[in-house]
PDB file of N, CA, C and O in Angstrom:
ATOM      1  N   UNK A   1      -8.795   5.576  17.218  1.00  0.00           N
ATOM      2  CA  UNK A   1      -8.251   4.299  16.875  1.00  0.00           C
ATOM      3  C   UNK A   1      -6.786   4.258  16.701  1.00  0.00           C
ATOM      4  O   UNK A   1      -6.251   5.169  16.070  1.00  0.00           O
ATOM      5  N   UNK A   2      -6.030   3.227  17.230  1.00  0.00           N
ATOM      6  CA  UNK A   2      -4.536   3.403  17.015  1.00  0.00           C
ATOM      7  C   UNK A   2      -4.189   2.755  15.649  1.00  0.00           C
ATOM      8  O   UNK A   2      -5.000   2.093  15.002  1.00  0.00           O
ATOM      9  N   UNK A   3      -2.875   3.011  15.255  1.00  0.00           N
ATOM     10  CA  UNK A   3      -2.419   2.486  14.054  1.00  0.00           C
ATOM     11  C   UNK A   3      -2.475   0.924  13.946  1.00  0.00           C
ATOM     12  O   UNK A   3      -2.738   0.318  12.907  1.00  0.00           O
ATOM     13  N   UNK A   4      -2.209   0.391  15.081  1.00  0.00           N
ATOM     14  CA  UNK A   4      -2.274  -1.163  15.115  1.00  0.00           C
ATOM     15  C   UNK A   4      -3.725  -1.652  14.772  1.00  0.00           C
ATOM     16  O   UNK A   4      -3.935  -2.603  14.019  1.00  0.00           O
ATOM     17  N   UNK A   5      -4.711  -0.920  15.390  1.00  0.00           N
ATOM     18  CA  UNK A   5      -6.159  -1.309  15.182  1.00  0.00           C
ATOM     19  C   UNK A   5      -6.482  -0.989  13.715  1.00  0.00           C
ATOM     20  O   UNK A   5      -7.192  -1.754  13.062  1.00  0.00           O
ATOM     21  N   UNK A   6      -5.988   0.094  13.210  1.00  0.00           N
ATOM     22  CA  UNK A   6      -6.407   0.588  11.847  1.00  0.00           C
ATOM     23  C   UNK A   6      -5.732  -0.103  10.755  1.00  0.00           C
ATOM     24  O   UNK A   6      -6.364  -0.507   9.779  1.00  0.00           O
ATOM     25  N   UNK A   7      -4.388  -0.265  10.890  1.00  0.00           N
ATOM     26  CA  UNK A   7      -3.510  -0.761   9.718  1.00  0.00           C
ATOM     27  C   UNK A   7      -2.836  -2.014  10.087  1.00  0.00           C
ATOM     28  O   UNK A   7      -2.350  -2.650   9.152  1.00  0.00           O
ATOM     29  N   UNK A   8      -2.712  -2.499  11.309  1.00  0.00           N
ATOM     30  CA  UNK A   8      -1.930  -3.690  11.724  1.00  0.00           C
ATOM     31  C   UNK A   8      -0.437  -3.350  11.840  1.00  0.00           C
ATOM     32  O   UNK A   8       0.361  -4.265  12.040  1.00  0.00           O
ATOM     33  N   UNK A   9      -0.019  -2.075  11.723  1.00  0.00           N
ATOM     34  CA  UNK A   9       1.306  -1.698  11.920  1.00  0.00           C
ATOM     35  C   UNK A   9       1.422  -0.633  12.968  1.00  0.00           C
ATOM     36  O   UNK A   9       0.446   0.101  13.126  1.00  0.00           O
ATOM     37  N   UNK A  10       2.504  -0.453  13.712  1.00  0.00           N
ATOM     38  CA  UNK A  10       2.585   0.465  14.810  1.00  0.00           C
ATOM     39  C   UNK A  10       2.752   1.957  14.219  1.00  0.00           C
ATOM     40  O   UNK A  10       2.219   2.925  14.762  1.00  0.00           O
ATOM     41  N   UNK A  11       3.482   2.046  13.145  1.00  0.00           N
ATOM     42  CA  UNK A  11       3.695   3.391  12.609  1.00  0.00           C
ATOM     43  C   UNK A  11       3.546   3.403  11.048  1.00  0.00           C
ATOM     44  O   UNK A  11       4.434   2.983  10.306  1.00  0.00           O
ATOM     45  N   UNK A  12       2.323   3.931  10.597  1.00  0.00           N
ATOM     46  CA  UNK A  12       1.969   4.047   9.213  1.00  0.00           C
ATOM     47  C   UNK A  12       3.007   4.827   8.420  1.00  0.00           C
ATOM     48  O   UNK A  12       3.371   4.463   7.302  1.00  0.00           O
ATOM     49  N   UNK A  13       3.498   5.971   9.067  1.00  0.00           N
ATOM     50  CA  UNK A  13       4.412   6.822   8.439  1.00  0.00           C
ATOM     51  C   UNK A  13       5.784   5.991   8.005  1.00  0.00           C
ATOM     52  O   UNK A  13       6.328   6.070   6.904  1.00  0.00           O
ATOM     53  N   UNK A  14       6.199   5.212   9.075  1.00  0.00           N
ATOM     54  CA  UNK A  14       7.440   4.340   8.774  1.00  0.00           C
ATOM     55  C   UNK A  14       7.114   3.420   7.629  1.00  0.00           C
ATOM     56  O   UNK A  14       7.972   3.222   6.769  1.00  0.00           O
ATOM     57  N   UNK A  15       5.791   2.775   7.547  1.00  0.00           N
ATOM     58  CA  UNK A  15       5.545   1.883   6.612  1.00  0.00           C
ATOM     59  C   UNK A  15       5.468   2.618   5.192  1.00  0.00           C
ATOM     60  O   UNK A  15       5.880   2.012   4.203  1.00  0.00           O
ATOM     61  N   UNK A  16       4.980   3.834   5.077  1.00  0.00           N
ATOM     62  CA  UNK A  16       4.957   4.599   3.823  1.00  0.00           C
ATOM     63  C   UNK A  16       6.403   4.882   3.471  1.00  0.00           C
ATOM     64  O   UNK A  16       6.712   4.851   2.280  1.00  0.00           O
ATOM     65  N   UNK A  17       7.345   5.163   4.413  1.00  0.00           N
ATOM     66  CA  UNK A  17       8.692   5.454   4.127  1.00  0.00           C
ATOM     67  C   UNK A  17       9.349   4.229   3.500  1.00  0.00           C
ATOM     68  O   UNK A  17      10.098   4.346   2.531  1.00  0.00           O
ATOM     69  N   UNK A  18       9.072   3.090   4.042  1.00  0.00           N
ATOM     70  CA  UNK A  18       9.534   1.808   3.439  1.00  0.00           C
ATOM     71  C   UNK A  18       9.046   1.555   2.090  1.00  0.00           C
ATOM     72  O   UNK A  18       9.747   1.000   1.243  1.00  0.00           O
ATOM     73  N   UNK A  19       7.699   2.005   1.847  1.00  0.00           N
ATOM     74  CA  UNK A  19       7.244   1.803   0.472  1.00  0.00           C
ATOM     75  C   UNK A  19       8.037   2.712  -0.481  1.00  0.00           C
ATOM     76  O   UNK A  19       8.414   2.260  -1.562  1.00  0.00           O
ATOM     77  N   UNK A  20       8.295   3.934  -0.130  1.00  0.00           N
ATOM     78  CA  UNK A  20       9.009   4.901  -0.956  1.00  0.00           C
ATOM     79  C   UNK A  20      10.458   4.357  -1.283  1.00  0.00           C
ATOM     80  O   UNK A  20      11.017   4.641  -2.342  1.00  0.00           O
ATOM     81  N   UNK A  21      11.030   3.563  -0.319  1.00  0.00           N
ATOM     82  CA  UNK A  21      12.302   2.988  -0.601  1.00  0.00           C
ATOM     83  C   UNK A  21      12.333   1.709  -1.218  1.00  0.00           C
ATOM     84  O   UNK A  21      13.420   1.153  -1.368  1.00  0.00           O
ATOM     85  N   UNK A  22      11.182   1.124  -1.630  1.00  0.00           N
ATOM     86  CA  UNK A  22      11.057  -0.149  -2.112  1.00  0.00           C
ATOM     87  C   UNK A  22      11.416  -0.191  -3.694  1.00  0.00           C
ATOM     88  O   UNK A  22      11.160   0.767  -4.424  1.00  0.00           O
ATOM     89  N   UNK A  23      11.947  -1.219  -4.099  1.00  0.00           N
ATOM     90  CA  UNK A  23      12.254  -1.469  -5.566  1.00  0.00           C
ATOM     91  C   UNK A  23      11.023  -1.321  -6.399  1.00  0.00           C
ATOM     92  O   UNK A  23      11.043  -0.683  -7.452  1.00  0.00           O
ATOM     93  N   UNK A  24       9.963  -1.901  -5.941  1.00  0.00           N
ATOM     94  CA  UNK A  24       8.654  -1.814  -6.735  1.00  0.00           C
ATOM     95  C   UNK A  24       8.218  -0.327  -6.902  1.00  0.00           C
ATOM     96  O   UNK A  24       7.841   0.050  -8.011  1.00  0.00           O
ATOM     97  N   UNK A  25       8.250   0.462  -5.933  1.00  0.00           N
ATOM     98  CA  UNK A  25       7.835   1.820  -5.906  1.00  0.00           C
ATOM     99  C   UNK A  25       8.859   2.578  -6.916  1.00  0.00           C
ATOM    100  O   UNK A  25       8.453   3.286  -7.838  1.00  0.00           O
ATOM    101  N   UNK A  26      10.071   2.376  -6.670  1.00  0.00           N
ATOM    102  CA  UNK A  26      11.154   3.045  -7.584  1.00  0.00           C
ATOM    103  C   UNK A  26      10.905   2.795  -9.071  1.00  0.00           C
ATOM    104  O   UNK A  26      11.036   3.679  -9.918  1.00  0.00           O
ATOM    105  N   UNK A  27      10.552   1.588  -9.329  1.00  0.00           N
ATOM    106  CA  UNK A  27      10.433   1.139 -10.754  1.00  0.00           C
ATOM    107  C   UNK A  27       9.113   1.378 -11.335  1.00  0.00           C
ATOM    108  O   UNK A  27       9.022   1.783 -12.495  1.00  0.00           O
ATOM    109  N   UNK A  28       7.991   1.136 -10.545  1.00  0.00           N
ATOM    110  CA  UNK A  28       6.637   1.330 -11.132  1.00  0.00           C
ATOM    111  C   UNK A  28       5.786   2.334 -10.527  1.00  0.00           C
ATOM    112  O   UNK A  28       4.826   2.787 -11.151  1.00  0.00           O
ATOM    113  N   UNK A  29       6.065   2.698  -9.390  1.00  0.00           N
ATOM    114  CA  UNK A  29       5.205   3.795  -8.671  1.00  0.00           C
ATOM    115  C   UNK A  29       4.196   3.083  -7.611  1.00  0.00           C
ATOM    116  O   UNK A  29       4.114   1.870  -7.416  1.00  0.00           O
ATOM    117  N   UNK A  30       3.496   4.043  -7.010  1.00  0.00           N
ATOM    118  CA  UNK A  30       2.596   3.510  -5.967  1.00  0.00           C
ATOM    119  C   UNK A  30       1.401   2.736  -6.397  1.00  0.00           C
ATOM    120  O   UNK A  30       0.881   1.950  -5.605  1.00  0.00           O
ATOM    121  N   UNK A  31       0.936   2.903  -7.584  1.00  0.00           N
ATOM    122  CA  UNK A  31      -0.200   2.144  -8.082  1.00  0.00           C
ATOM    123  C   UNK A  31      -0.012   0.712  -8.064  1.00  0.00           C
ATOM    124  O   UNK A  31      -0.941  -0.053  -7.803  1.00  0.00           O
ATOM    125  N   UNK A  32       1.242   0.296  -8.350  1.00  0.00           N
ATOM    126  CA  UNK A  32       1.545  -1.175  -8.301  1.00  0.00           C
ATOM    127  C   UNK A  32       1.597  -1.648  -6.790  1.00  0.00           C
ATOM    128  O   UNK A  32       1.230  -2.795  -6.535  1.00  0.00           O
ATOM    129  N   UNK A  33       2.013  -0.858  -5.835  1.00  0.00           N
ATOM    130  CA  UNK A  33       2.026  -1.141  -4.420  1.00  0.00           C
ATOM    131  C   UNK A  33       0.564  -1.393  -3.987  1.00  0.00           C
ATOM    132  O   UNK A  33       0.243  -2.379  -3.324  1.00  0.00           O
ATOM    133  N   UNK A  34      -0.351  -0.394  -4.424  1.00  0.00           N
ATOM    134  CA  UNK A  34      -1.743  -0.563  -3.984  1.00  0.00           C
ATOM    135  C   UNK A  34      -2.369  -1.897  -4.601  1.00  0.00           C
ATOM    136  O   UNK A  34      -3.124  -2.605  -3.934  1.00  0.00           O
ATOM    137  N   UNK A  35      -2.011  -2.196  -5.911  1.00  0.00           N
ATOM    138  CA  UNK A  35      -2.549  -3.359  -6.567  1.00  0.00           C
ATOM    139  C   UNK A  35      -2.029  -4.629  -5.682  1.00  0.00           C
ATOM    140  O   UNK A  35      -2.764  -5.581  -5.417  1.00  0.00           O
ATOM    141  N   UNK A  36      -0.870  -4.540  -5.320  1.00  0.00           N
ATOM    142  CA  UNK A  36      -0.229  -5.725  -4.542  1.00  0.00           C
ATOM    143  C   UNK A  36      -0.977  -5.876  -3.171  1.00  0.00           C
ATOM    144  O   UNK A  36      -1.389  -6.968  -2.778  1.00  0.00           O
ATOM    145  N   UNK A  37      -1.112  -4.807  -2.529  1.00  0.00           N
ATOM    146  CA  UNK A  37      -1.851  -4.785  -1.211  1.00  0.00           C
ATOM    147  C   UNK A  37      -3.260  -5.405  -1.384  1.00  0.00           C
ATOM    148  O   UNK A  37      -3.702  -6.235  -0.589  1.00  0.00           O
ATOM    149  N   UNK A  38      -3.953  -4.948  -2.485  1.00  0.00           N
ATOM    150  CA  UNK A  38      -5.312  -5.400  -2.699  1.00  0.00           C
ATOM    151  C   UNK A  38      -5.307  -6.949  -3.041  1.00  0.00           C
ATOM    152  O   UNK A  38      -6.245  -7.665  -2.691  1.00  0.00           O
ATOM    153  N   UNK A  39      -4.292  -7.403  -3.688  1.00  0.00           N
ATOM    154  CA  UNK A  39      -4.102  -8.898  -4.003  1.00  0.00           C
ATOM    155  C   UNK A  39      -3.860  -9.605  -2.581  1.00  0.00           C
ATOM    156  O   UNK A  39      -4.426 -10.654  -2.274  1.00  0.00           O
ATOM    157  N   UNK A  40      -3.054  -8.993  -1.830  1.00  0.00           N
ATOM    158  CA  UNK A  40      -2.808  -9.585  -0.438  1.00  0.00           C
ATOM    159  C   UNK A  40      -4.071  -9.610   0.389  1.00  0.00           C
ATOM    160  O   UNK A  40      -4.257 -10.545   1.167  1.00  0.00           O
ATOM    161  N   UNK A  41      -5.013  -8.561   0.253  1.00  0.00           N
ATOM    162  CA  UNK A  41      -6.259  -8.600   0.974  1.00  0.00           C
ATOM    163  C   UNK A  41      -7.187  -9.640   0.451  1.00  0.00           C
ATOM    164  O   UNK A  41      -7.964 -10.209   1.218  1.00  0.00           O
ATOM    165  N   UNK A  42      -7.137  -9.927  -0.884  1.00  0.00           N
ATOM    166  CA  UNK A  42      -7.957 -10.914  -1.330  1.00  0.00           C
ATOM    167  C   UNK A  42      -7.593 -12.352  -0.896  1.00  0.00           C
ATOM    168  O   UNK A  42      -8.433 -13.221  -0.663  1.00  0.00           O
ATOM    169  N   UNK A  43      -6.215 -12.519  -0.808  1.00  0.00           N
ATOM    170  CA  UNK A  43      -5.746 -13.812  -0.265  1.00  0.00           C
ATOM    171  C   UNK A  43      -6.035 -13.907   1.249  1.00  0.00           C
ATOM    172  O   UNK A  43      -6.292 -15.020   1.707  1.00  0.00           O
ATOM    173  N   UNK A  44      -6.015 -12.934   1.983  1.00  0.00           N
ATOM    174  CA  UNK A  44      -6.351 -12.921   3.401  1.00  0.00           C
ATOM    175  C   UNK A  44      -7.877 -13.218   3.526  1.00  0.00           C
ATOM    176  O   UNK A  44      -8.268 -13.943   4.440  1.00  0.00           O
ATOM    177  N   UNK A  45      -8.737 -12.681   2.640  1.00  0.00           N
ATOM    178  CA  UNK A  45     -10.174 -13.046   2.709  1.00  0.00           C
ATOM    179  C   UNK A  45     -10.396 -14.431   2.355  1.00  0.00           C
ATOM    180  O   UNK A  45     -11.281 -15.051   2.945  1.00  0.00           O
ATOM    181  N   UNK A  46      -9.644 -15.033   1.391  1.00  0.00           N
ATOM    182  CA  UNK A  46      -9.857 -16.381   0.938  1.00  0.00           C
ATOM    183  C   UNK A  46      -9.425 -17.401   2.052  1.00  0.00           C
ATOM    184  O   UNK A  46      -9.866 -18.548   2.131  1.00  0.00           O
ATOM    185  N   UNK A  47      -8.469 -16.815   2.936  1.00  0.00           N
ATOM    186  CA  UNK A  47      -8.025 -17.699   4.099  1.00  0.00           C
ATOM    187  C   UNK A  47      -8.913 -17.432   5.206  1.00  0.00           C
ATOM    188  O   UNK A  47      -8.731 -18.084   6.235  1.00  0.00           O
ATOM    189  N   UNK A  48      -9.893 -16.534   5.164  1.00  0.00           N
ATOM    190  CA  UNK A  48     -10.866 -16.402   6.292  1.00  0.00           C
ATOM    191  C   UNK A  48     -10.361 -15.347   7.250  1.00  0.00           C
ATOM    192  O   UNK A  48     -10.838 -15.300   8.384  1.00  0.00           O
ATOM    193  N   UNK A  49      -9.384 -14.461   6.848  1.00  0.00           N
ATOM    194  CA  UNK A  49      -8.927 -13.480   7.701  1.00  0.00           C
ATOM    195  C   UNK A  49      -9.434 -12.128   7.311  1.00  0.00           C
ATOM    196  O   UNK A  49      -8.694 -11.328   6.739  1.00  0.00           O
ATOM    197  N   UNK A  50     -10.738 -11.839   7.621  1.00  0.00           N
ATOM    198  CA  UNK A  50     -11.478 -10.670   7.325  1.00  0.00           C
ATOM    199  C   UNK A  50     -10.719  -9.419   7.974  1.00  0.00           C
ATOM    200  O   UNK A  50     -10.587  -8.374   7.338  1.00  0.00           O
ATOM    201  N   UNK A  51     -10.238  -9.577   9.243  1.00  0.00           N
ATOM    202  CA  UNK A  51      -9.632  -8.471   9.962  1.00  0.00           C
ATOM    203  C   UNK A  51      -8.348  -8.120   9.254  1.00  0.00           C
ATOM    204  O   UNK A  51      -8.079  -6.941   9.025  1.00  0.00           O
ATOM    205  N   UNK A  52      -7.541  -9.110   8.898  1.00  0.00           N
ATOM    206  CA  UNK A  52      -6.196  -8.813   8.268  1.00  0.00           C
ATOM    207  C   UNK A  52      -6.447  -8.136   6.906  1.00  0.00           C
ATOM    208  O   UNK A  52      -5.708  -7.251   6.475  1.00  0.00           O
ATOM    209  N   UNK A  53      -7.596  -8.628   6.213  1.00  0.00           N
ATOM    210  CA  UNK A  53      -7.890  -8.001   4.984  1.00  0.00           C
ATOM    211  C   UNK A  53      -8.244  -6.457   5.133  1.00  0.00           C
ATOM    212  O   UNK A  53      -7.790  -5.576   4.403  1.00  0.00           O
ATOM    213  N   UNK A  54      -9.083  -6.272   6.142  1.00  0.00           N
ATOM    214  CA  UNK A  54      -9.556  -4.924   6.475  1.00  0.00           C
ATOM    215  C   UNK A  54      -8.365  -3.960   6.704  1.00  0.00           C
ATOM    216  O   UNK A  54      -8.360  -2.836   6.200  1.00  0.00           O
ATOM    217  N   UNK A  55      -7.356  -4.428   7.478  1.00  0.00           N
ATOM    218  CA  UNK A  55      -6.211  -3.577   7.772  1.00  0.00           C
ATOM    219  C   UNK A  55      -5.396  -3.398   6.548  1.00  0.00           C
ATOM    220  O   UNK A  55      -4.945  -2.280   6.300  1.00  0.00           O
ATOM    221  N   UNK A  56      -5.161  -4.430   5.736  1.00  0.00           N
ATOM    222  CA  UNK A  56      -4.477  -4.255   4.461  1.00  0.00           C
ATOM    223  C   UNK A  56      -4.989  -3.393   3.515  1.00  0.00           C
ATOM    224  O   UNK A  56      -4.233  -2.675   2.859  1.00  0.00           O
ATOM    225  N   UNK A  57      -6.355  -3.378   3.346  1.00  0.00           N
ATOM    226  CA  UNK A  57      -7.109  -2.419   2.520  1.00  0.00           C
ATOM    227  C   UNK A  57      -6.970  -0.952   3.074  1.00  0.00           C
ATOM    228  O   UNK A  57      -6.925   0.014   2.313  1.00  0.00           O
ATOM    229  N   UNK A  58      -6.904  -0.840   4.458  1.00  0.00           N
ATOM    230  CA  UNK A  58      -6.744   0.474   4.904  1.00  0.00           C
ATOM    231  C   UNK A  58      -5.332   1.039   4.578  1.00  0.00           C
ATOM    232  O   UNK A  58      -5.196   2.236   4.330  1.00  0.00           O
ATOM    233  N   UNK A  59      -4.272   0.166   4.579  1.00  0.00           N
ATOM    234  CA  UNK A  59      -3.013   0.610   4.118  1.00  0.00           C
ATOM    235  C   UNK A  59      -3.060   0.987   2.657  1.00  0.00           C
ATOM    236  O   UNK A  59      -2.479   1.999   2.266  1.00  0.00           O
ATOM    237  N   UNK A  60      -3.772   0.160   1.794  1.00  0.00           N
ATOM    238  CA  UNK A  60      -3.857   0.428   0.416  1.00  0.00           C
ATOM    239  C   UNK A  60      -4.507   1.811   0.104  1.00  0.00           C
ATOM    240  O   UNK A  60      -4.102   2.592  -0.757  1.00  0.00           O
ATOM    241  N   UNK A  61      -5.551   1.993   0.912  1.00  0.00           N
ATOM    242  CA  UNK A  61      -6.264   3.311   0.737  1.00  0.00           C
ATOM    243  C   UNK A  61      -5.362   4.547   1.197  1.00  0.00           C
ATOM    244  O   UNK A  61      -5.366   5.601   0.561  1.00  0.00           O
ATOM    245  N   UNK A  62      -4.652   4.366   2.252  1.00  0.00           N
ATOM    246  CA  UNK A  62      -3.717   5.433   2.697  1.00  0.00           C
ATOM    247  C   UNK A  62      -2.727   5.778   1.605  1.00  0.00           C
ATOM    248  O   UNK A  62      -2.486   6.947   1.304  1.00  0.00           O
ATOM    249  N   UNK A  63      -2.151   4.725   1.012  1.00  0.00           N
ATOM    250  CA  UNK A  63      -1.245   5.008  -0.093  1.00  0.00           C
ATOM    251  C   UNK A  63      -1.897   5.642  -1.258  1.00  0.00           C
ATOM    252  O   UNK A  63      -1.338   6.549  -1.875  1.00  0.00           O
ATOM    253  N   UNK A  64      -3.140   5.161  -1.596  1.00  0.00           N
ATOM    254  CA  UNK A  64      -3.803   5.721  -2.750  1.00  0.00           C
ATOM    255  C   UNK A  64      -4.192   7.157  -2.425  1.00  0.00           C
ATOM    256  O   UNK A  64      -4.196   7.951  -3.366  1.00  0.00           O
ATOM    257  N   UNK A  65      -4.532   7.603  -1.168  1.00  0.00           N
ATOM    258  CA  UNK A  65      -4.803   8.959  -0.851  1.00  0.00           C
ATOM    259  C   UNK A  65      -3.618   9.765  -1.012  1.00  0.00           C
ATOM    260  O   UNK A  65      -3.753  10.913  -1.436  1.00  0.00           O
ATOM    261  N   UNK A  66      -2.372   9.275  -0.703  1.00  0.00           N
ATOM    262  CA  UNK A  66      -1.264  10.026  -0.779  1.00  0.00           C
ATOM    263  C   UNK A  66      -0.749  10.217  -2.343  1.00  0.00           C
ATOM    264  O   UNK A  66      -0.035  11.152  -2.705  1.00  0.00           O
ATOM    265  N   UNK A  67      -1.199   9.255  -3.126  1.00  0.00           N
ATOM    266  CA  UNK A  67      -0.921   9.409  -4.580  1.00  0.00           C
ATOM    267  C   UNK A  67      -1.847  10.465  -5.030  1.00  0.00           C
ATOM    268  O   UNK A  67      -1.393  11.371  -5.729  1.00  0.00           O
ATOM    269  N   UNK A  68      -3.074  10.451  -4.715  1.00  0.00           N
ATOM    270  CA  UNK A  68      -4.078  11.423  -5.132  1.00  0.00           C
ATOM    271  C   UNK A  68      -3.687  12.879  -4.621  1.00  0.00           C
ATOM    272  O   UNK A  68      -3.981  13.861  -5.303  1.00  0.00           O
ATOM    273  N   UNK A  69      -3.057  12.990  -3.477  1.00  0.00           N
ATOM    274  CA  UNK A  69      -2.579  14.253  -2.954  1.00  0.00           C
ATOM    275  C   UNK A  69      -1.275  14.667  -3.486  1.00  0.00           C
ATOM    276  O   UNK A  69      -0.783  15.725  -3.094  1.00  0.00           O
ATOM    277  N   UNK A  70      -0.663  13.918  -4.358  1.00  0.00           N
ATOM    278  CA  UNK A  70       0.583  14.250  -4.901  1.00  0.00           C
ATOM    279  C   UNK A  70       1.898  14.059  -4.013  1.00  0.00           C
ATOM    280  O   UNK A  70       3.019  14.475  -4.307  1.00  0.00           O
ATOM    281  N   UNK A  71       1.533  13.338  -2.852  1.00  0.00           N
ATOM    282  CA  UNK A  71       2.704  13.047  -1.942  1.00  0.00           C
ATOM    283  C   UNK A  71       3.421  11.799  -2.398  1.00  0.00           C
ATOM    284  O   UNK A  71       4.544  11.607  -1.932  1.00  0.00           O
ATOM    285  N   UNK A  72       2.921  10.933  -3.244  1.00  0.00           N
ATOM    286  CA  UNK A  72       3.520   9.714  -3.783  1.00  0.00           C
ATOM    287  C   UNK A  72       3.266   9.736  -5.290  1.00  0.00           C
ATOM    288  O   UNK A  72       2.256  10.253  -5.769  1.00  0.00           O
ATOM    289  N   UNK A  73       4.225   9.153  -6.018  1.00  0.00           N
ATOM    290  CA  UNK A  73       4.033   9.061  -7.438  1.00  0.00           C
ATOM    291  C   UNK A  73       3.227   7.815  -7.766  1.00  0.00           C
ATOM    292  O   UNK A  73       3.553   6.725  -7.297  1.00  0.00           O
ATOM    293  N   UNK A  74       2.175   7.965  -8.566  1.00  0.00           N
ATOM    294  CA  UNK A  74       1.372   6.859  -8.942  1.00  0.00           C
ATOM    295  C   UNK A  74       2.007   5.877  -9.875  1.00  0.00           C
ATOM    296  O   UNK A  74       2.076   4.675  -9.621  1.00  0.00           O
ATOM    297  N   UNK A  75       2.470   6.435 -10.970  1.00  0.00           N
ATOM    298  CA  UNK A  75       3.051   5.688 -12.085  1.00  0.00           C
ATOM    299  C   UNK A  75       4.380   6.221 -12.527  1.00  0.00           C
ATOM    300  O   UNK A  75       4.449   7.429 -12.754  1.00  0.00           O
ATOM    301  N   UNK A  76       5.407   5.499 -12.672  1.00  0.00           N
ATOM    302  CA  UNK A  76       6.659   5.845 -13.121  1.00  0.00           C
ATOM    303  C   UNK A  76       6.737   5.814 -14.622  1.00  0.00           C
ATOM    304  O   UNK A  76       6.106   4.935 -15.208  1.00  0.00           O
ATOM    305  N   UNK A  77       7.492   6.738 -15.346  1.00  0.00           N
ATOM    306  CA  UNK A  77       7.603   6.687 -16.747  1.00  0.00           C
ATOM    307  C   UNK A  77       8.553   5.592 -17.010  1.00  0.00           C
ATOM    308  O   UNK A  77       9.532   5.436 -16.281  1.00  0.00           O
ATOM    309  N   UNK A  78       8.302   4.798 -18.054  1.00  0.00           N
ATOM    310  CA  UNK A  78       9.104   3.695 -18.457  1.00  0.00           C
ATOM    311  C   UNK A  78      10.001   4.153 -19.549  1.00  0.00           C
ATOM    312  O   UNK A  78       9.533   4.940 -20.372  1.00  0.00           O
ATOM    313  N   UNK A  79      11.210   3.766 -19.656  1.00  0.00           N
ATOM    314  CA  UNK A  79      12.173   4.169 -20.685  1.00  0.00           C
ATOM    315  C   UNK A  79      11.796   3.348 -21.963  1.00  0.00           C
ATOM    316  O   UNK A  79      11.377   2.196 -21.852  1.00  0.00           O
ATOM    317  N   UNK A  80      11.935   3.893 -23.047  1.00  0.00           N
ATOM    318  CA  UNK A  80      11.560   3.172 -24.312  1.00  0.00           C
ATOM    319  C   UNK A  80      12.527   2.111 -24.562  1.00  0.00           C
ATOM    320  O   UNK A  80      13.731   2.272 -24.364  1.00  0.00           O
ATOM    321  N   UNK A  81      11.967   0.925 -25.037  1.00  0.00           N
ATOM    322  CA  UNK A  81      12.829  -0.236 -25.141  1.00  0.00           C
ATOM    323  C   UNK A  81      13.686  -0.141 -26.460  1.00  0.00           C
ATOM    324  O   UNK A  81      14.488  -1.031 -26.741  1.00  0.00           O
TER     325      UNK A  81
END
């Protein structure tokens, strides 16, 4: 299965690289990225786009697996206020 069929993006590695460069990842970590993708999937389902939701959930799972494997940070430490 191709990346397009599985994730809806041509290069999942480039997508993960863009996640690592994102403000959200830098401030909160990958868990918030996964939560955001899951919310996106819910919205796609609500709009009747089950295929788009499936692909979005596959991206979320890929990021979650990388967090579990230690390749991405799940949660960033927050500075005391």
